C-alpha positions as CSV (number, residue, x, y, z in Angstrom):
1,M,29.1,15.8,-28.2
2,K,25.5,15.1,-28.7
3,N,26.0,11.4,-27.7
4,F,27.8,12.5,-24.8
5,M,25.2,15.0,-23.8
6,Y,22.3,12.2,-24.3
7,G,24.5,10.0,-22.0
8,L,24.4,12.4,-19.3
9,I,20.7,12.8,-19.4
10,L,20.1,9.0,-19.3
11,I,22.4,9.0,-16.2
12,F,20.4,11.8,-14.7
13,V,17.1,10.1,-15.5
14,F,18.4,6.8,-14.0
15,L,19.5,8.6,-10.8
16,S,16.5,10.5,-10.5
17,G,14.5,7.1,-10.8
18,K,16.8,5.5,-8.1
19,G,16.3,8.5,-6.0
20,A,12.6,8.6,-6.1
21,A,12.5,4.7,-5.0
22,N,14.7,5.9,-2.1
23,S,12.6,8.7,-1.1
24,V,14.2,11.5,-3.7
25,L,17.6,12.6,-3.9
26,A,18.8,14.4,-0.9
27,S,19.8,17.5,-2.8
28,E,16.1,17.8,-4.1
29,L,14.4,17.9,-0.6
30,E,13.9,20.9,1.3
31,G,11.3,22.2,3.4
32,A,9.6,21.7,6.9
33,I,7.7,18.8,8.5
34,T,5.8,18.9,11.7
35,L,4.6,16.0,14.0
36,S,2.8,15.7,17.2
37,G,1.1,13.2,19.2
38,A,1.8,10.1,21.2
39,W,4.6,9.6,23.8
40,A,5.0,6.0,22.7
41,I,5.9,6.9,19.2
42,Y,8.0,10.1,20.2
43,P,11.4,8.7,20.8
44,T,11.3,6.6,17.6
45,A,10.0,9.7,15.7
46,V,13.0,11.7,17.0
47,A,15.5,9.3,15.9
48,W,13.7,9.2,12.3
49,A,13.8,12.8,12.0
50,E,17.5,13.2,13.0
51,A,18.5,10.6,10.5
52,F,16.3,12.1,7.9
53,K,17.9,15.6,8.3
54,K,21.2,14.2,8.1
55,L,20.2,12.7,4.6
56,N,18.3,15.8,3.7
57,P,20.2,19.0,5.2
58,K,17.6,21.5,3.8
59,V,14.6,19.8,5.6
60,S,13.7,20.8,9.3
61,I,11.4,18.6,11.1
62,D,9.8,19.3,14.4
63,V,8.7,16.5,16.6
64,S,6.5,17.2,20.0
65,A,4.8,14.8,22.3
66,G,1.4,15.4,23.9
67,G,-0.8,12.3,23.8
68,A,-2.3,10.4,20.8
69,G,-5.6,12.6,21.3
70,K,-3.5,15.8,20.5
71,G,-1.9,14.0,17.5
72,A,-5.2,13.0,16.1
73,A,-6.7,16.4,16.6
74,D,-3.8,18.3,15.4
75,A,-3.7,16.3,12.2
76,I,-7.3,16.6,11.4
77,A,-7.1,20.5,12.1
78,G,-4.2,20.6,9.9
79,L,-1.9,21.9,12.8
80,V,0.7,19.4,11.8
81,D,1.8,17.4,8.8
82,I,1.6,14.0,10.9
83,G,-0.2,13.1,13.9
84,M,1.4,10.5,16.0
85,V,-1.4,8.0,17.3
86,S,-0.8,5.0,19.6
87,R,-4.4,3.5,19.1
88,E,-6.7,2.2,16.5
89,P,-8.3,5.1,14.4
90,D,-11.9,6.2,15.6
91,P,-14.5,5.9,12.7
92,A,-15.3,9.6,13.2
93,E,-11.6,10.6,12.6
94,I,-11.6,8.6,9.2
95,K,-14.8,10.6,8.1
96,K,-12.8,13.6,8.7
97,G,-10.3,12.9,6.0
98,V,-7.5,11.2,8.2
99,L,-5.5,8.3,6.6
100,P,-4.0,6.1,9.2
101,V,-0.5,4.9,8.2
102,Y,0.6,1.8,10.3
103,I,4.2,2.3,11.3
104,L,5.1,0.4,14.6
105,H,3.5,-1.7,17.2
106,D,4.0,-2.5,21.0
107,A,2.1,-3.0,24.1
108,V,1.0,-1.4,27.6
109,F,2.3,-2.8,30.7
110,S,0.9,-2.3,34.3
111,V,3.4,-0.9,36.8
112,I,3.7,-0.9,40.5
113,S,6.7,0.3,43.0
114,D,9.3,-2.5,43.7
115,K,8.3,-1.7,47.4
116,N,4.6,-2.7,46.9
117,P,4.0,-5.2,49.8
118,A,1.7,-7.4,47.8
119,L,4.8,-7.8,45.0
120,P,5.7,-11.3,46.3
121,D,2.3,-12.6,45.8
122,L,1.6,-10.7,42.5
123,L,4.8,-12.3,41.1
124,K,3.3,-15.6,42.1
125,K,-0.3,-15.3,41.1
126,G,-0.5,-12.3,38.5
127,I,-3.9,-10.6,38.0
128,N,-6.7,-12.0,35.7
129,K,-8.7,-9.9,33.3
130,K,-11.9,-9.9,35.7
131,K,-10.0,-8.6,38.7
132,W,-8.2,-5.8,36.4
133,S,-11.7,-4.8,35.4
134,D,-12.8,-4.6,39.1
135,I,-10.0,-2.5,39.8
136,Y,-10.2,-0.2,36.9
137,I,-13.8,-0.1,35.5
138,T,-16.3,-1.2,38.5
139,G,-14.0,-0.2,41.3
140,I,-15.2,-3.1,43.2
141,I,-11.5,-3.9,44.2
142,T,-10.0,-1.3,46.4
143,K,-7.5,-3.4,48.6
144,W,-4.6,-5.3,47.6
145,D,-5.8,-8.2,49.7
146,D,-8.7,-8.6,47.3
147,V,-6.4,-9.0,44.4
148,T,-3.9,-11.5,45.7
149,G,-5.5,-13.0,48.9
150,G,-2.7,-11.8,51.1
151,K,-2.8,-10.0,54.3
152,T,-1.1,-6.6,53.7
153,G,-4.1,-4.6,54.8
154,K,-3.3,-2.0,52.2
155,S,-5.5,-0.1,49.9
156,I,-4.8,0.4,46.2
157,H,-4.2,3.9,45.0
158,V,-5.2,3.6,41.1
159,Y,-3.5,6.0,38.6
160,T,-4.9,6.5,35.0
161,R,-4.1,9.1,32.3
162,S,-5.7,12.6,32.5
163,D,-4.8,13.4,28.8
164,A,-6.4,11.6,25.9
165,C,-3.9,9.0,25.0
166,G,-3.3,5.7,23.2
167,A,-1.9,4.0,26.4
168,A,-5.1,4.6,28.1
169,A,-7.2,3.9,25.3
170,S,-5.1,0.4,24.6
171,W,-5.5,-0.5,28.3
172,A,-9.3,0.1,28.3
173,D,-9.6,-1.9,25.2
174,Y,-8.1,-4.7,26.6
175,L,-10.7,-4.5,29.3
176,G,-13.3,-4.0,26.7
177,R,-14.1,-0.5,27.4
178,K,-12.9,3.0,26.4
179,Q,-10.5,5.4,28.3
180,E,-13.2,7.3,29.8
181,D,-14.4,4.4,31.6
182,L,-11.0,4.0,33.4
183,K,-11.3,5.0,37.2
184,G,-8.3,6.3,39.1
185,V,-6.3,9.5,39.6
186,G,-5.4,11.2,36.4
187,V,-1.8,11.8,35.8
188,Y,-0.4,13.7,32.6
189,G,1.7,11.9,30.2
190,D,3.6,8.7,30.0
191,P,6.7,9.8,32.2
192,G,4.1,11.3,34.8
193,L,2.0,8.2,35.4
194,L,5.2,6.0,35.6
195,E,6.8,8.0,38.2
196,A,3.3,8.3,40.0
197,A,3.4,4.5,40.2
198,R,7.1,4.2,41.2
199,R,6.9,6.7,43.9
200,D,3.7,5.5,45.8
201,P,4.3,1.9,47.3
202,I,0.7,1.2,47.1
203,G,0.0,2.8,43.7
204,I,-0.7,1.2,40.4
205,G,-0.6,2.4,36.8
206,Y,0.2,1.6,33.2
207,S,2.8,2.6,30.8
208,N,3.7,2.2,27.2
209,F,6.4,0.0,26.1
210,S,8.5,2.9,25.3
211,Y,8.9,3.8,28.7
212,V,9.1,0.9,30.9
213,F,12.4,-0.4,29.8
214,T,15.8,1.6,30.2
215,R,18.3,2.1,27.3
216,D,19.9,-1.2,28.3
217,G,16.9,-3.4,28.2
218,K,16.0,-3.6,31.9
219,V,12.9,-2.5,33.7
220,V,13.1,1.2,35.0
221,K,14.7,1.2,38.4
222,G,12.1,1.3,41.2
223,V,9.5,-0.4,39.1
224,K,8.1,-3.8,38.6
225,L,5.8,-5.1,35.7
226,V,2.6,-6.5,37.2
227,P,2.0,-10.1,35.3
228,I,-1.3,-10.6,33.5
229,D,-2.7,-14.0,34.1
230,S,-3.9,-14.4,30.7
231,N,-4.7,-18.0,30.7
232,E,-6.5,-17.6,34.0
233,N,-4.7,-20.7,35.8
234,G,-4.4,-18.7,39.0
235,I,-0.4,-18.6,38.5
236,A,1.8,-16.1,36.9
237,D,3.6,-18.6,34.2
238,P,7.2,-17.9,33.5
239,D,6.4,-16.3,30.2
240,E,4.0,-13.9,31.8
241,I,6.8,-12.4,33.9
242,Y,9.0,-9.7,32.1
243,N,12.0,-8.5,33.8
244,D,13.7,-7.0,30.5
245,R,12.8,-5.8,26.9
246,E,13.7,-9.3,25.5
247,G,11.3,-11.2,27.4
248,A,8.5,-8.5,26.6
249,V,9.2,-8.3,22.9
250,K,9.1,-12.1,22.6
251,A,5.6,-12.2,24.3
252,I,4.5,-9.3,22.1
253,R,5.6,-10.8,18.8
254,S,4.3,-14.3,19.7
255,G,1.0,-13.0,20.7
256,R,1.2,-14.2,24.4
257,Y,0.8,-10.7,25.8
258,P,-3.0,-9.4,25.5
259,A,-2.7,-5.6,26.0
260,T,-0.8,-5.0,22.5
261,R,-1.6,-2.5,20.1
262,K,-0.7,-0.8,16.5
263,N,0.7,2.6,16.2
264,Y,0.0,5.1,13.5
265,F,1.0,8.2,11.5
266,F,-2.4,10.2,10.9
267,T,-2.3,12.3,7.5
268,K,-4.9,14.3,6.1
269,G,-5.6,12.5,3.1
270,K,-2.6,10.5,1.2
271,P,0.7,11.9,2.0
272,K,2.3,13.7,-0.6
273,G,5.9,15.3,-1.5
274,L,8.2,15.9,1.5
275,V,5.9,14.3,4.1
276,K,5.6,11.1,2.0
277,A,9.2,10.9,1.3
278,F,9.7,10.9,5.2
279,I,7.2,8.3,5.8
280,D,8.6,6.2,3.1
281,F,12.0,6.6,4.9
282,T,10.5,5.4,8.2
283,L,9.3,2.3,6.5
284,S,12.5,1.7,4.7
285,E,15.2,-1.0,5.9
286,E,17.1,2.0,7.1
287,G,14.2,3.3,9.1
288,T,13.4,-0.2,10.4
289,K,17.0,-0.5,11.6
290,I,16.7,2.8,13.5
291,V,13.4,1.4,15.4
292,D,15.5,-1.8,16.4
293,E,18.5,0.5,17.6
294,V,16.3,3.0,19.5
295,G,14.3,-0.1,21.1
296,T,11.4,1.9,22.2
297,S,8.9,0.3,19.7
298,L,8.7,-2.8,17.7
299,S,9.2,-2.6,14.0
300,I,6.7,-4.0,11.5
301,S,7.6,-6.9,9.2
302,K,8.8,-6.3,5.6
303,T,5.6,-7.8,4.2
304,E,3.5,-5.3,6.4
305,R,5.7,-2.4,5.5
306,E,5.3,-3.0,1.7
307,K,1.9,-3.4,1.9
308,V,1.6,0.0,3.7
309,L,3.9,1.7,1.2
310,K,1.5,0.3,-1.5
311,E,-1.5,1.6,0.1
312,I,-0.2,5.2,0.2
313,E,1.0,5.4,-3.4
């Protein structure tokens, strides 16, 4: 009997250890986790939360969007366990005790209406960095003809984000500036800005990778992605024109597309307990599979995931 009981203890210890390596046994996890922040991360975070709750029925997870600025502020203030931030952390945030955990990556795309009269010329020539800067930073360019050399006679209606967010910060960073330097009519949230650009035939905006493609990988109906002439040859090369998610992913992963960025979970200090178990899950093989299935962000490599997991141990 003593040997039998000892065997049971060994089995329990083995299973417990195995559970710890895979975030902890489901029966042991209970409690609540709260996340807020970046619209870009939100769809993937919701899918992660649903999968994690299925494995751990005693766990509740609340995920809310509101922009990267809100996610960072909420994490710093201790209002949430995890802030979702789709931009690089600010040194001031690090000083306040934030630990940025690299979880995903993606890109920001400029968007216009498919009714835009300058569209044919834009698809031929694209827009180089100097002209982007003159549209969004200096405000020197105010007409579509000044961009393409065409004869539409139309002004440009510039839209930007009104909320502190990763999309605006990343788009501004591509132009060598900060979000507050971007000109344009402020619109709240990714869905709002995308819709503003879609409805306005002479408007222009930008949006996260998460929102410019439909579930089946096509560009959202009524929207066109503006080519960035990154090699500045005056031509929108075939690999600078994206009509579907597959082409965009290829350009992001290869480094061909310039306006890319990393996405983070912000925690106040190193994550512990239930929060760490959830983050471990998001960076697991199963979590990575969910990212690829959802398709609104790009997963990071196994080597990168292992490095991140080691950093938060």
